[in-house]
PDB file of N, H, CA, C and O in Angstrom:
ATOM      1  N   MET A   1      90.228 129.855 109.772  1.00  0.00           N
ATOM      2  CA  MET A   1      90.068 128.246 109.643  1.00  0.00           C
ATOM      3  C   MET A   1      91.505 128.045 108.820  1.00  0.00           C
ATOM      4  O   MET A   1      92.098 129.087 108.542  1.00  0.00           O
ATOM      5  N   ALA A   2      92.029 126.950 108.466  1.00  0.00           N
ATOM      6  H   ALA A   2      91.548 126.104 108.692  1.00  0.00           H
ATOM      7  CA  ALA A   2      93.356 126.707 107.779  1.00  0.00           C
ATOM      8  C   ALA A   2      92.589 125.918 106.434  1.00  0.00           C
ATOM      9  O   ALA A   2      91.533 125.291 106.518  1.00  0.00           O
ATOM     10  N   ALA A   3      93.213 126.074 105.472  1.00  0.00           N
ATOM     11  H   ALA A   3      94.071 126.584 105.403  1.00  0.00           H
ATOM     12  CA  ALA A   3      92.224 125.601 103.925  1.00  0.00           C
ATOM     13  C   ALA A   3      92.995 123.980 104.362  1.00  0.00           C
ATOM     14  O   ALA A   3      94.055 123.774 104.951  1.00  0.00           O
ATOM     15  N   LYS A   4      91.758 122.780 103.683  1.00  0.00           N
ATOM     16  H   LYS A   4      90.896 122.947 103.204  1.00  0.00           H
ATOM     17  CA  LYS A   4      92.143 121.708 103.380  1.00  0.00           C
ATOM     18  C   LYS A   4      93.079 121.407 103.412  1.00  0.00           C
ATOM     19  O   LYS A   4      93.576 122.077 102.507  1.00  0.00           O
ATOM     20  N   ASP A   5      94.131 120.602 103.964  1.00  0.00           N
ATOM     21  H   ASP A   5      93.727 120.057 104.699  1.00  0.00           H
ATOM     22  CA  ASP A   5      95.908 120.008 103.029  1.00  0.00           C
ATOM     23  C   ASP A   5      95.225 118.721 102.473  1.00  0.00           C
ATOM     24  O   ASP A   5      94.544 117.883 103.064  1.00  0.00           O
ATOM     25  N   LYS A   6      95.622 118.810 101.106  1.00  0.00           N
ATOM     26  H   LYS A   6      96.175 119.491 100.626  1.00  0.00           H
ATOM     27  CA  LYS A   6      95.931 117.653  99.927  1.00  0.00           C
ATOM     28  C   LYS A   6      96.394 116.610 100.604  1.00  0.00           C
ATOM     29  O   LYS A   6      97.580 116.806 100.871  1.00  0.00           O
ATOM     30  N   GLY A   7      95.909 115.329 101.108  1.00  0.00           N
ATOM     31  H   GLY A   7      94.946 115.170 100.890  1.00  0.00           H
ATOM     32  CA  GLY A   7      96.622 114.421 101.330  1.00  0.00           C
ATOM     33  C   GLY A   7      97.165 114.353 102.963  1.00  0.00           C
ATOM     34  O   GLY A   7      98.113 113.696 103.391  1.00  0.00           O
ATOM     35  N   ALA A   8      96.220 115.278 103.744  1.00  0.00           N
ATOM     36  H   ALA A   8      95.449 115.812 103.396  1.00  0.00           H
ATOM     37  CA  ALA A   8      95.865 115.170 105.132  1.00  0.00           C
ATOM     38  C   ALA A   8      96.316 113.682 106.172  1.00  0.00           C
ATOM     39  O   ALA A   8      95.955 112.524 105.964  1.00  0.00           O
ATOM     40  N   THR A   9      96.922 114.031 106.944  1.00  0.00           N
ATOM     41  H   THR A   9      97.215 114.972 107.113  1.00  0.00           H
ATOM     42  CA  THR A   9      97.296 112.163 107.445  1.00  0.00           C
ATOM     43  C   THR A   9      95.771 112.498 108.563  1.00  0.00           C
ATOM     44  O   THR A   9      95.055 113.425 108.945  1.00  0.00           O
ATOM     45  N   ILE A  10      95.891 111.508 108.654  1.00  0.00           N
ATOM     46  H   ILE A  10      96.472 110.756 108.344  1.00  0.00           H
ATOM     47  CA  ILE A  10      94.689 111.194 110.537  1.00  0.00           C
ATOM     48  C   ILE A  10      94.550 112.172 111.354  1.00  0.00           C
ATOM     49  O   ILE A  10      93.570 112.737 111.839  1.00  0.00           O
ATOM     50  N   GLU A  11      96.013 112.336 111.468  1.00  0.00           N
ATOM     51  H   GLU A  11      96.809 111.877 111.074  1.00  0.00           H
ATOM     52  CA  GLU A  11      96.128 113.008 113.221  1.00  0.00           C
ATOM     53  C   GLU A  11      96.305 114.315 112.681  1.00  0.00           C
ATOM     54  O   GLU A  11      96.165 115.269 113.447  1.00  0.00           O
ATOM     55  N   GLU A  12      96.670 114.567 111.157  1.00  0.00           N
ATOM     56  H   GLU A  12      96.784 113.793 110.535  1.00  0.00           H
ATOM     57  CA  GLU A  12      96.606 116.214 111.200  1.00  0.00           C
ATOM     58  C   GLU A  12      95.035 116.689 111.095  1.00  0.00           C
ATOM     59  O   GLU A  12      94.653 117.814 111.417  1.00  0.00           O
ATOM     60  N   ASN A  13      93.729 115.071 110.315  1.00  0.00           N
ATOM     61  H   ASN A  13      94.039 114.158 110.053  1.00  0.00           H
ATOM     62  CA  ASN A  13      92.776 115.650 109.925  1.00  0.00           C
ATOM     63  C   ASN A  13      92.109 115.864 111.744  1.00  0.00           C
ATOM     64  O   ASN A  13      91.366 116.732 112.204  1.00  0.00           O
ATOM     65  N   LEU A  14      92.628 114.917 112.266  1.00  0.00           N
ATOM     66  H   LEU A  14      93.231 114.212 111.892  1.00  0.00           H
ATOM     67  CA  LEU A  14      91.799 115.217 114.077  1.00  0.00           C
ATOM     68  C   LEU A  14      92.133 116.463 114.702  1.00  0.00           C
ATOM     69  O   LEU A  14      91.404 117.132 115.434  1.00  0.00           O
ATOM     70  N   ALA A  15      93.503 116.749 114.279  1.00  0.00           N
ATOM     71  H   ALA A  15      94.095 116.206 113.684  1.00  0.00           H
ATOM     72  CA  ALA A  15      93.843 117.890 114.943  1.00  0.00           C
ATOM     73  C   ALA A  15      93.239 119.258 114.764  1.00  0.00           C
ATOM     74  O   ALA A  15      93.004 120.081 115.649  1.00  0.00           O
ATOM     75  N   GLU A  16      92.984 119.379 113.212  1.00  0.00           N
ATOM     76  H   GLU A  16      93.175 118.710 112.494  1.00  0.00           H
ATOM     77  CA  GLU A  16      92.065 119.950 112.445  1.00  0.00           C
ATOM     78  C   GLU A  16      90.518 120.229 112.892  1.00  0.00           C
ATOM     79  O   GLU A  16      89.709 121.150 112.779  1.00  0.00           O
ATOM     80  N   LEU A  17      90.550 119.206 113.339  1.00  0.00           N
ATOM     81  H   LEU A  17      91.207 118.458 113.430  1.00  0.00           H
ATOM     82  CA  LEU A  17      88.638 118.721 113.637  1.00  0.00           C
ATOM     83  C   LEU A  17      88.495 119.684 115.456  1.00  0.00           C
ATOM     84  O   LEU A  17      87.580 120.462 115.726  1.00  0.00           O
ATOM     85  N   ASP A  18      89.850 119.253 116.576  1.00  0.00           N
ATOM     86  H   ASP A  18      90.594 118.621 116.357  1.00  0.00           H
ATOM     87  CA  ASP A  18      89.577 119.530 117.559  1.00  0.00           C
ATOM     88  C   ASP A  18      89.855 121.378 117.160  1.00  0.00           C
ATOM     89  O   ASP A  18      89.417 122.246 117.915  1.00  0.00           O
ATOM     90  N   ASN A  19      90.480 121.646 116.134  1.00  0.00           N
ATOM     91  H   ASN A  19      90.836 120.941 115.521  1.00  0.00           H
ATOM     92  CA  ASN A  19      90.730 123.144 116.460  1.00  0.00           C
ATOM     93  C   ASN A  19      89.232 123.838 115.604  1.00  0.00           C
ATOM     94  O   ASN A  19      88.530 124.646 116.211  1.00  0.00           O
ATOM     95  N   ILE A  20      88.999 123.549 114.643  1.00  0.00           N
ATOM     96  H   ILE A  20      89.570 122.892 114.149  1.00  0.00           H
ATOM     97  CA  ILE A  20      87.363 123.634 114.367  1.00  0.00           C
ATOM     98  C   ILE A  20      86.255 123.859 115.632  1.00  0.00           C
ATOM     99  O   ILE A  20      85.569 124.819 115.983  1.00  0.00           O
ATOM    100  N   ALA A  21      86.455 122.334 116.188  1.00  0.00           N
ATOM    101  H   ALA A  21      87.013 121.554 115.903  1.00  0.00           H
ATOM    102  CA  ALA A  21      85.683 122.120 117.621  1.00  0.00           C
ATOM    103  C   ALA A  21      85.491 123.393 117.982  1.00  0.00           C
ATOM    104  O   ALA A  21      84.464 123.972 117.628  1.00  0.00           O
ATOM    105  N   ALA A  22      86.767 124.225 118.991  1.00  0.00           N
ATOM    106  H   ALA A  22      87.601 123.754 119.279  1.00  0.00           H
ATOM    107  CA  ALA A  22      86.956 125.070 119.600  1.00  0.00           C
ATOM    108  C   ALA A  22      86.136 126.106 118.938  1.00  0.00           C
ATOM    109  O   ALA A  22      85.074 126.574 119.349  1.00  0.00           O
ATOM    110  N   GLN A  23      86.637 126.334 118.089  1.00  0.00           N
ATOM    111  H   GLN A  23      87.499 125.954 117.755  1.00  0.00           H
ATOM    112  CA  GLN A  23      85.991 127.717 117.259  1.00  0.00           C
ATOM    113  C   GLN A  23      84.508 127.746 117.236  1.00  0.00           C
ATOM    114  O   GLN A  23      84.010 128.834 116.947  1.00  0.00           O
ATOM    115  N   MET A  24      83.720 126.772 117.483  1.00  0.00           N
ATOM    116  H   MET A  24      84.124 125.888 117.718  1.00  0.00           H
ATOM    117  CA  MET A  24      82.818 126.712 117.056  1.00  0.00           C
ATOM    118  C   MET A  24      81.852 126.948 118.337  1.00  0.00           C
ATOM    119  O   MET A  24      80.646 127.165 118.451  1.00  0.00           O
ATOM    120  N   SER A  25      83.043 126.794 119.347  1.00  0.00           N
ATOM    121  H   SER A  25      84.023 126.618 119.255  1.00  0.00           H
ATOM    122  CA  SER A  25      82.248 126.882 120.507  1.00  0.00           C
ATOM    123  C   SER A  25      82.653 128.247 121.083  1.00  0.00           C
ATOM    124  O   SER A  25      82.683 128.258 122.314  1.00  0.00           O
ATOM    125  N   ASP A  26      82.955 129.344 120.504  1.00  0.00           N
ATOM    126  H   ASP A  26      82.931 129.335 119.504  1.00  0.00           H
ATOM    127  CA  ASP A  26      83.378 130.436 120.995  1.00  0.00           C
ATOM    128  C   ASP A  26      81.797 131.233 120.373  1.00  0.00           C
ATOM    129  O   ASP A  26      81.420 131.209 119.202  1.00  0.00           O
ATOM    130  N   PRO A  27      81.069 131.909 121.560  1.00  0.00           N
ATOM    131  CA  PRO A  27      79.936 132.468 121.175  1.00  0.00           C
ATOM    132  C   PRO A  27      80.266 133.351 120.012  1.00  0.00           C
ATOM    133  O   PRO A  27      79.403 133.618 119.175  1.00  0.00           O
ATOM    134  N   LYS A  28      81.765 133.918 119.917  1.00  0.00           N
ATOM    135  H   LYS A  28      82.465 133.702 120.596  1.00  0.00           H
ATOM    136  CA  LYS A  28      81.607 135.047 119.510  1.00  0.00           C
ATOM    137  C   LYS A  28      81.569 134.731 117.756  1.00  0.00           C
ATOM    138  O   LYS A  28      81.600 135.692 116.988  1.00  0.00           O
ATOM    139  N   VAL A  29      81.505 133.413 117.263  1.00  0.00           N
ATOM    140  H   VAL A  29      81.479 132.632 117.887  1.00  0.00           H
ATOM    141  CA  VAL A  29      81.940 133.422 115.595  1.00  0.00           C
ATOM    142  C   VAL A  29      79.978 133.250 115.253  1.00  0.00           C
ATOM    143  O   VAL A  29      79.050 132.747 115.886  1.00  0.00           O
ATOM    144  N   SER A  30      80.074 133.824 114.204  1.00  0.00           N
ATOM    145  H   SER A  30      80.828 134.232 113.690  1.00  0.00           H
ATOM    146  CA  SER A  30      78.695 134.073 113.996  1.00  0.00           C
ATOM    147  C   SER A  30      78.373 132.668 113.092  1.00  0.00           C
ATOM    148  O   SER A  30      79.094 131.808 112.587  1.00  0.00           O
ATOM    149  N   LEU A  31      76.908 132.893 113.155  1.00  0.00           N
ATOM    150  H   LEU A  31      76.321 133.592 113.565  1.00  0.00           H
ATOM    151  CA  LEU A  31      76.317 131.902 112.508  1.00  0.00           C
ATOM    152  C   LEU A  31      76.902 131.174 111.386  1.00  0.00           C
ATOM    153  O   LEU A  31      77.206 129.982 111.421  1.00  0.00           O
ATOM    154  N   GLU A  32      77.025 131.868 110.503  1.00  0.00           N
ATOM    155  H   GLU A  32      76.777 132.837 110.475  1.00  0.00           H
ATOM    156  CA  GLU A  32      77.815 131.557 109.123  1.00  0.00           C
ATOM    157  C   GLU A  32      78.731 131.234 108.778  1.00  0.00           C
ATOM    158  O   GLU A  32      78.846 130.591 107.735  1.00  0.00           O
ATOM    159  N   ASP A  33      80.339 131.780 110.014  1.00  0.00           N
ATOM    160  H   ASP A  33      80.246 132.303 110.861  1.00  0.00           H
ATOM    161  CA  ASP A  33      81.011 131.088 110.089  1.00  0.00           C
ATOM    162  C   ASP A  33      81.285 129.877 110.380  1.00  0.00           C
ATOM    163  O   ASP A  33      82.163 129.178 109.875  1.00  0.00           O
ATOM    164  N   SER A  34      80.019 129.414 111.773  1.00  0.00           N
ATOM    165  H   SER A  34      79.306 129.982 112.183  1.00  0.00           H
ATOM    166  CA  SER A  34      80.169 128.250 112.166  1.00  0.00           C
ATOM    167  C   SER A  34      79.544 127.191 111.013  1.00  0.00           C
ATOM    168  O   SER A  34      79.945 126.027 111.011  1.00  0.00           O
ATOM    169  N   PHE A  35      78.781 127.538 110.266  1.00  0.00           N
ATOM    170  H   PHE A  35      78.455 128.483 110.267  1.00  0.00           H
ATOM    171  CA  PHE A  35      78.213 126.960 108.907  1.00  0.00           C
ATOM    172  C   PHE A  35      79.346 126.044 108.478  1.00  0.00           C
ATOM    173  O   PHE A  35      79.624 124.852 108.616  1.00  0.00           O
ATOM    174  N   ARG A  36      80.035 127.421 107.731  1.00  0.00           N
ATOM    175  H   ARG A  36      79.810 128.389 107.619  1.00  0.00           H
ATOM    176  CA  ARG A  36      81.447 126.583 106.941  1.00  0.00           C
ATOM    177  C   ARG A  36      82.702 125.952 107.975  1.00  0.00           C
ATOM    178  O   ARG A  36      83.403 125.000 107.635  1.00  0.00           O
ATOM    179  N   LEU A  37      82.805 126.492 108.966  1.00  0.00           N
ATOM    180  H   LEU A  37      82.236 127.266 109.242  1.00  0.00           H
ATOM    181  CA  LEU A  37      83.531 125.304 110.182  1.00  0.00           C
ATOM    182  C   LEU A  37      83.090 124.173 110.108  1.00  0.00           C
ATOM    183  O   LEU A  37      83.910 123.255 110.131  1.00  0.00           O
ATOM    184  N   TYR A  38      81.252 123.773 109.961  1.00  0.00           N
ATOM    185  H   TYR A  38      80.585 124.518 109.942  1.00  0.00           H
ATOM    186  CA  TYR A  38      80.756 122.826 110.045  1.00  0.00           C
ATOM    187  C   TYR A  38      81.016 121.727 109.085  1.00  0.00           C
ATOM    188  O   TYR A  38      81.267 120.529 109.214  1.00  0.00           O
ATOM    189  N   GLU A  39      80.859 122.614 107.975  1.00  0.00           N
ATOM    190  H   GLU A  39      80.656 123.588 107.870  1.00  0.00           H
ATOM    191  CA  GLU A  39      81.254 121.622 106.626  1.00  0.00           C
ATOM    192  C   GLU A  39      82.224 121.117 106.952  1.00  0.00           C
ATOM    193  O   GLU A  39      82.341 119.975 107.397  1.00  0.00           O
ATOM    194  N   GLU A  40      83.180 122.031 106.745  1.00  0.00           N
ATOM    195  H   GLU A  40      83.085 122.958 106.384  1.00  0.00           H
ATOM    196  CA  GLU A  40      84.922 121.511 107.278  1.00  0.00           C
ATOM    197  C   GLU A  40      85.132 120.177 107.955  1.00  0.00           C
ATOM    198  O   GLU A  40      85.861 119.211 107.725  1.00  0.00           O
ATOM    199  N   GLY A  41      84.356 120.432 108.746  1.00  0.00           N
ATOM    200  H   GLY A  41      83.765 121.216 108.933  1.00  0.00           H
ATOM    201  CA  GLY A  41      84.462 119.453 109.691  1.00  0.00           C
ATOM    202  C   GLY A  41      83.882 118.213 108.818  1.00  0.00           C
ATOM    203  O   GLY A  41      84.718 117.444 108.344  1.00  0.00           O
ATOM    204  N   ILE A  42      82.984 118.052 108.659  1.00  0.00           N
ATOM    205  H   ILE A  42      82.305 118.677 109.044  1.00  0.00           H
ATOM    206  CA  ILE A  42      82.114 116.849 108.051  1.00  0.00           C
ATOM    207  C   ILE A  42      82.968 116.382 106.794  1.00  0.00           C
ATOM    208  O   ILE A  42      82.957 115.275 106.255  1.00  0.00           O
ATOM    209  N   LYS A  43      83.838 117.702 106.409  1.00  0.00           N
ATOM    210  H   LYS A  43      83.847 118.601 106.847  1.00  0.00           H
ATOM    211  CA  LYS A  43      85.157 116.906 105.008  1.00  0.00           C
ATOM    212  C   LYS A  43      86.503 116.080 105.812  1.00  0.00           C
ATOM    213  O   LYS A  43      87.376 115.255 105.542  1.00  0.00           O
ATOM    214  N   ARG A  44      86.038 116.872 106.919  1.00  0.00           N
ATOM    215  H   ARG A  44      85.329 117.542 107.138  1.00  0.00           H
ATOM    216  CA  ARG A  44      87.395 116.051 107.352  1.00  0.00           C
ATOM    217  C   ARG A  44      87.279 114.484 108.062  1.00  0.00           C
ATOM    218  O   ARG A  44      88.130 113.604 107.930  1.00  0.00           O
ATOM    219  N   ILE A  45      86.024 114.371 108.835  1.00  0.00           N
ATOM    220  H   ILE A  45      85.333 115.086 108.942  1.00  0.00           H
ATOM    221  CA  ILE A  45      85.467 113.217 109.374  1.00  0.00           C
ATOM    222  C   ILE A  45      85.758 111.990 108.236  1.00  0.00           C
ATOM    223  O   ILE A  45      86.379 110.941 108.408  1.00  0.00           O
ATOM    224  N   LYS A  46      85.031 112.541 106.909  1.00  0.00           N
ATOM    225  H   LYS A  46      84.527 113.393 106.770  1.00  0.00           H
ATOM    226  CA  LYS A  46      85.030 111.838 105.932  1.00  0.00           C
ATOM    227  C   LYS A  46      86.717 110.772 105.289  1.00  0.00           C
ATOM    228  O   LYS A  46      87.136 109.630 105.099  1.00  0.00           O
ATOM    229  N   GLU A  47      87.053 112.083 105.212  1.00  0.00           N
ATOM    230  H   GLU A  47      86.712 113.011 105.366  1.00  0.00           H
ATOM    231  CA  GLU A  47      88.598 111.581 104.996  1.00  0.00           C
ATOM    232  C   GLU A  47      89.287 110.821 105.715  1.00  0.00           C
ATOM    233  O   GLU A  47      90.158 110.093 105.239  1.00  0.00           O
ATOM    234  N   CYS A  48      88.939 110.889 107.234  1.00  0.00           N
ATOM    235  H   CYS A  48      88.231 111.480 107.620  1.00  0.00           H
ATOM    236  CA  CYS A  48      89.403 109.781 108.364  1.00  0.00           C
ATOM    237  C   CYS A  48      88.724 108.938 107.888  1.00  0.00           C
ATOM    238  O   CYS A  48      89.336 107.969 107.437  1.00  0.00           O
ATOM    239  N   ASN A  49      87.305 108.935 107.789  1.00  0.00           N
ATOM    240  H   ASN A  49      86.808 109.721 108.156  1.00  0.00           H
ATOM    241  CA  ASN A  49      86.166 107.139 107.625  1.00  0.00           C
ATOM    242  C   ASN A  49      87.045 106.670 106.629  1.00  0.00           C
ATOM    243  O   ASN A  49      87.161 105.445 106.675  1.00  0.00           O
ATOM    244  N   ASP A  50      87.696 107.211 105.755  1.00  0.00           N
ATOM    245  H   ASP A  50      87.601 108.206 105.718  1.00  0.00           H
ATOM    246  CA  ASP A  50      88.102 106.929 104.128  1.00  0.00           C
ATOM    247  C   ASP A  50      89.076 106.151 104.269  1.00  0.00           C
ATOM    248  O   ASP A  50      89.126 105.063 103.695  1.00  0.00           O
ATOM    249  N   ALA A  51      90.102 106.643 105.145  1.00  0.00           N
ATOM    250  H   ALA A  51      90.062 107.527 105.612  1.00  0.00           H
ATOM    251  CA  ALA A  51      91.552 106.469 105.507  1.00  0.00           C
ATOM    252  C   ALA A  51      91.522 105.659 106.184  1.00  0.00           C
ATOM    253  O   ALA A  51      92.551 105.023 105.956  1.00  0.00           O
ATOM    254  N   ILE A  52      90.526 104.791 107.605  1.00  0.00           N
ATOM    255  H   ILE A  52      89.690 105.308 107.790  1.00  0.00           H
ATOM    256  CA  ILE A  52      90.424 104.162 108.143  1.00  0.00           C
ATOM    257  C   ILE A  52      90.132 102.611 106.985  1.00  0.00           C
ATOM    258  O   ILE A  52      90.697 101.544 106.747  1.00  0.00           O
ATOM    259  N   THR A  53      89.078 103.249 106.608  1.00  0.00           N
ATOM    260  H   THR A  53      88.618 104.116 106.802  1.00  0.00           H
ATOM    261  CA  THR A  53      88.293 102.121 105.895  1.00  0.00           C
ATOM    262  C   THR A  53      89.285 101.551 104.920  1.00  0.00           C
ATOM    263  O   THR A  53      89.404 100.327 104.865  1.00  0.00           O
ATOM    264  N   SER A  54      90.022 102.342 104.132  1.00  0.00           N
ATOM    265  H   SER A  54      89.926 103.336 104.176  1.00  0.00           H
ATOM    266  CA  SER A  54      91.131 101.869 103.369  1.00  0.00           C
ATOM    267  C   SER A  54      92.337 100.584 104.611  1.00  0.00           C
ATOM    268  O   SER A  54      92.606  99.397 104.427  1.00  0.00           O
ATOM    269  N   VAL A  55      92.599 101.157 105.315  1.00  0.00           N
ATOM    270  H   VAL A  55      92.381 102.121 105.465  1.00  0.00           H
ATOM    271  CA  VAL A  55      93.870 100.694 106.134  1.00  0.00           C
ATOM    272  C   VAL A  55      93.062  99.110 106.785  1.00  0.00           C
ATOM    273  O   VAL A  55      93.710  98.099 107.057  1.00  0.00           O
ATOM    274  N   LYS A  56      91.514  99.242 106.931  1.00  0.00           N
ATOM    275  H   LYS A  56      90.988 100.063 106.711  1.00  0.00           H
ATOM    276  CA  LYS A  56      90.836  97.734 107.666  1.00  0.00           C
ATOM    277  C   LYS A  56      90.895  97.111 105.905  1.00  0.00           C
ATOM    278  O   LYS A  56      91.605  96.106 105.863  1.00  0.00           O
ATOM    279  N   GLN A  57      90.417  97.427 104.756  1.00  0.00           N
ATOM    280  H   GLN A  57      89.840  98.243 104.790  1.00  0.00           H
ATOM    281  CA  GLN A  57      90.702  96.440 104.223  1.00  0.00           C
ATOM    282  C   GLN A  57      91.936  96.153 103.832  1.00  0.00           C
ATOM    283  O   GLN A  57      92.032  94.977 103.481  1.00  0.00           O
ATOM    284  N   ARG A  58      93.302  97.002 103.723  1.00  0.00           N
ATOM    285  H   ARG A  58      93.224  97.957 104.008  1.00  0.00           H
ATOM    286  CA  ARG A  58      94.379  96.553 103.327  1.00  0.00           C
ATOM    287  C   ARG A  58      94.970  95.118 104.599  1.00  0.00           C
ATOM    288  O   ARG A  58      95.663  94.183 104.197  1.00  0.00           O
ATOM    289  N   VAL A  59      94.518  95.245 106.087  1.00  0.00           N
ATOM    290  H   VAL A  59      93.955  96.004 106.414  1.00  0.00           H
ATOM    291  CA  VAL A  59      94.850  94.555 106.852  1.00  0.00           C
ATOM    292  C   VAL A  59      94.361  93.149 106.850  1.00  0.00           C
ATOM    293  O   VAL A  59      94.985  92.118 107.101  1.00  0.00           O
ATOM    294  N   GLU A  60      92.239  93.438 106.278  1.00  0.00           N
ATOM    295  H   GLU A  60      91.732  94.275 106.074  1.00  0.00           H
ATOM    296  CA  GLU A  60      91.928  92.181 106.168  1.00  0.00           C
ATOM    297  C   GLU A  60      92.497  91.559 104.944  1.00  0.00           C
ATOM    298  O   GLU A  60      92.634  90.335 104.964  1.00  0.00           O
ATOM    299  N   LYS A  61      92.812  92.150 103.992  1.00  0.00           N
ATOM    300  H   LYS A  61      92.701  93.144 103.976  1.00  0.00           H
ATOM    301  CA  LYS A  61      93.544  91.586 102.835  1.00  0.00           C
ATOM    302  C   LYS A  61      94.854  90.230 103.319  1.00  0.00           C
ATOM    303  O   LYS A  61      94.933  89.008 103.184  1.00  0.00           O
ATOM    304  N   LEU A  62      95.698  91.312 103.913  1.00  0.00           N
ATOM    305  H   LEU A  62      95.633  92.304 104.022  1.00  0.00           H
ATOM    306  CA  LEU A  62      96.924  90.852 104.288  1.00  0.00           C
ATOM    307  C   LEU A  62      96.657  89.679 105.047  1.00  0.00           C
ATOM    308  O   LEU A  62      97.509  88.807 104.877  1.00  0.00           O
ATOM    309  N   GLU A  63      95.482  89.308 106.051  1.00  0.00           N
ATOM    310  H   GLU A  63      94.790  90.017 106.190  1.00  0.00           H
ATOM    311  CA  GLU A  63      95.488  88.533 106.706  1.00  0.00           C
ATOM    312  C   GLU A  63      94.450  87.158 106.111  1.00  0.00           C
ATOM    313  O   GLU A  63      93.940  86.214 106.715  1.00  0.00           O
ATOM    314  N   LYS A  64      94.439  87.427 105.154  1.00  0.00           N
ATOM    315  H   LYS A  64      94.853  88.194 104.663  1.00  0.00           H
ATOM    316  CA  LYS A  64      93.364  86.284 104.169  1.00  0.00           C
ATOM    317  C   LYS A  64      94.558  85.861 102.993  1.00  0.00           C
ATOM    318  O   LYS A  64      94.375  84.781 102.431  1.00  0.00           O
ATOM    319  N   ASP A  65      95.633  86.574 102.643  1.00  0.00           N
ATOM    320  H   ASP A  65      95.782  87.452 103.099  1.00  0.00           H
ATOM    321  CA  ASP A  65      96.185  86.173 102.108  1.00  0.00           C
ATOM    322  C   ASP A  65      97.944  85.998 101.842  1.00  0.00           C
ATOM    323  O   ASP A  65      98.583  85.326 101.033  1.00  0.00           O
ATOM    324  N   GLY A  66      98.409  87.077 103.090  1.00  0.00           N
ATOM    325  H   GLY A  66      97.890  87.624 103.748  1.00  0.00           H
ATOM    326  CA  GLY A  66     100.002  87.405 102.900  1.00  0.00           C
ATOM    327  C   GLY A  66     100.268  88.043 102.653  1.00  0.00           C
ATOM    328  O   GLY A  66     101.323  88.558 103.025  1.00  0.00           O
ATOM    329  N   THR A  67      99.641  88.398 101.989  1.00  0.00           N
ATOM    330  H   THR A  67      98.784  87.980 101.687  1.00  0.00           H
ATOM    331  CA  THR A  67     100.431  89.984 100.751  1.00  0.00           C
ATOM    332  C   THR A  67      99.281  91.443 101.034  1.00  0.00           C
ATOM    333  O   THR A  67      98.147  91.692 101.443  1.00  0.00           O
ATOM    334  N   VAL A  68     100.229  91.963 100.610  1.00  0.00           N
ATOM    335  H   VAL A  68     101.150  91.761 100.277  1.00  0.00           H
ATOM    336  CA  VAL A  68      99.337  93.376 101.006  1.00  0.00           C
ATOM    337  C   VAL A  68      99.655  93.997  98.944  1.00  0.00           C
ATOM    338  O   VAL A  68     100.403  93.706  98.011  1.00  0.00           O
ATOM    339  N   THR A  69      98.623  94.853  99.212  1.00  0.00           N
ATOM    340  H   THR A  69      98.016  95.089  99.971  1.00  0.00           H
ATOM    341  CA  THR A  69      98.208  95.599  97.583  1.00  0.00           C
ATOM    342  C   THR A  69      98.176  96.900  97.730  1.00  0.00           C
ATOM    343  O   THR A  69      97.955  97.428  98.820  1.00  0.00           O
ATOM    344  N   ASP A  70      98.443  97.690  96.405  1.00  0.00           N
ATOM    345  H   ASP A  70      98.623  97.261  95.520  1.00  0.00           H
ATOM    346  CA  ASP A  70      97.487  99.068  96.839  1.00  0.00           C
ATOM    347  C   ASP A  70      96.086  98.692  96.805  1.00  0.00           C
ATOM    348  O   ASP A  70      95.602  97.719  96.227  1.00  0.00           O
ATOM    349  N   PHE A  71      95.544  99.497  97.430  1.00  0.00           N
ATOM    350  H   PHE A  71      95.937 100.288  97.900  1.00  0.00           H
ATOM    351  CA  PHE A  71      94.117  99.447  97.568  1.00  0.00           C
ATOM    352  C   PHE A  71      93.306 101.205  97.180  1.00  0.00           C
ATOM    353  O   PHE A  71      93.468 102.208  97.876  1.00  0.00           O
ATOM    354  N   GLU A  72      92.528 101.124  95.999  1.00  0.00           N
ATOM    355  H   GLU A  72      92.397 100.310  95.434  1.00  0.00           H
ATOM    356  CA  GLU A  72      91.693 102.393  95.970  1.00  0.00           C
ATOM    357  C   GLU A  72      90.822 102.009  96.709  1.00  0.00           C
ATOM    358  O   GLU A  72      90.581 100.884  97.147  1.00  0.00           O
ATOM    359  N   SER A  73      90.148 103.332  96.908  1.00  0.00           N
ATOM    360  H   SER A  73      90.344 104.246  96.552  1.00  0.00           H
ATOM    361  CA  SER A  73      88.866 102.876  97.496  1.00  0.00           C
ATOM    362  C   SER A  73      87.582 103.083  96.792  1.00  0.00           C
ATOM    363  O   SER A  73      87.533 104.200  96.277  1.00  0.00           O
ATOM    364  N   THR A  74      86.392 102.267  96.583  1.00  0.00           N
ATOM    365  H   THR A  74      86.432 101.359  97.001  1.00  0.00           H
ATOM    366  CA  THR A  74      85.622 102.417  96.020  1.00  0.00           C
ATOM    367  C   THR A  74      84.652 103.376  96.062  1.00  0.00           C
ATOM    368  O   THR A  74      83.975 103.913  95.185  1.00  0.00           O
ATOM    369  N   GLU A  75      84.741 103.540  97.766  1.00  0.00           N
ATOM    370  H   GLU A  75      85.292 103.104  98.478  1.00  0.00           H
ATOM    371  CA  GLU A  75      83.393 104.448  98.219  1.00  0.00           C
ATOM    372  C   GLU A  75      83.181 105.823  97.821  1.00  0.00           C
ATOM    373  O   GLU A  75      84.065 106.602  97.467  1.00  0.00           O
ATOM    374  N   SER A  76      82.132 106.025  97.893  1.00  0.00           N
ATOM    375  H   SER A  76      81.413 105.391  98.180  1.00  0.00           H
ATOM    376  CA  SER A  76      82.603 107.940  97.439  1.00  0.00           C
ATOM    377  C   SER A  76      81.875 108.424  98.601  1.00  0.00           C
ATOM    378  O   SER A  76      81.824 109.630  98.840  1.00  0.00           O
TER     379      SER A  76
END
């Protein structure tokens, strides 16, 4: 399992989620390894959701006033 890349793109996270799903479907993977893979998958999904939320908020701001500013997500 690859370590989580700092600043991974949505595409990189989705590719890693595909990899995680493939590993988890292997019947030879232990329960403990499956749990670690599951945890990594949840982290990747959260990163994707955070990135999508950030882009959505930037688009909404752009549509509202015609300017784009950096957005810092306040969600945890």
